[in-house]
N, C-alpha and C positions, 0 to 999 in steps of 0.2 A: 503494499499500500503506500510505503513512502517514496517509491519510484514513480508513481503516477503524475502526470502531468495535470494541472487543472482542467485542461480540456476533456482530459480521459476520465476525471473524476465527475465531470458534469454529464457525460453521455448517459444515456438511458433515463435521465431524470426529467425527461420532457421538454418541450419546448413552446414557446407562445403560438407559433404557427401564424395566427391570424392578429396577433397583437398589433402590429402595425396598421393592417387595414382598420381594425376596431378603433384605435386611436384617430385616424384620419376621419372615419364616420362620425366620430363624437365631436372633432373639430368643425366639420363641416355643417353638422347640425347646430351648432353653436352659432358660428356665423349667421347662417340661416335665421336662427331665433332673434339674433341681434336685429335684424331687419324686420322680421315679422312681427315680434312682440309690440313695438311701438305703432306699427300700422294696425294691428289689432285692436290694442287699446283705444285707438282713435276712433276706428270704424264701429267698435263696440260702443263706445262711449256716445257715438251720435245717436245709436238706436236705444239707448239705456233710458227707461222712464217712459216711453212710449207706450202707446195701448198696442193690442196683439195686431189690430190691422195695420198700425203703423210700421211696426217692426217687420210684419209679414211683407210689406211692400218695400221695406228698406233692403231685406235681404233677398227681394226677389231681383235686384240689380246684381250683375256679377261680380264686380270688384268686392264688395264688402263678404258676399259668400265665398269666395275664390280665397281671400284673406283667411277668413274663419277656418276654412277646410285645411288649407296649407299649415295654418298654426297649429291646428289640432293634431294633422298627421307627424308633423315633425317634432312636436313637443312630446308627444307619447314615445316616439321613435327613439328621441334622444332620452327620455325617462327609462325606457326600457334597456337602453345600452348602459347607461350609469348604473342602473341596478344590476346589470347583469356582472359589471366590473366589481361591483359591491360583493355581490355573493361569490363570485370565483376567488375572490381575494381572501374572504373570511369564512365562508362556509364549506366544508369538505364532505365528499361522500355522497350518499344516496340523498340526503337533506337538501344538499346544495342543488341537486338536480331536479328534486320535485319542487323547490323553492322557485328555481328559475322557469320552470314548466308554468306552475301557477301565475308567475308574475307576467310572463308573455301573455298567456291567456287573457289576464285583466287589462293588461296595456293595449293590446289589440283590440280586445272586446270594447273598452271604453271609447277607443278611437272609432271604431265601427258605429258605434251608438251615437257619437257625435255626428259623424258623417251622414248618419240618417237623419239625425235631427236637422241638420243645415240643409240637406236635400229636401225635406220636408218644408222645409221654411221657403226655400228657392223656387221650387216648382210648384 
């Protein structure tokens, strides 16, 4: 054991494999959210406090509906990726896989419900 190099000791211990891709995905979604969140706040703020008919007419326009839909999709994807990193770092074994599976179902399900709601308002 004393004559092994650092590289030889590290072999077989696993590699990140998709770590770089995951980091870039998080950075891209962060930049997208830097643009989308202020747009969403201003477009949602304009509809806030209106009656149902006013909100329905407002989200029938394409720009507010697209901004809301993009914000939902990108934010839930960003949340899912961040939570995946957290679980992979701190929870090991079968529990980690079950928690990841549950969180993926929850985040993609919530994004789907949000998109359905926006589609109902917009159409």
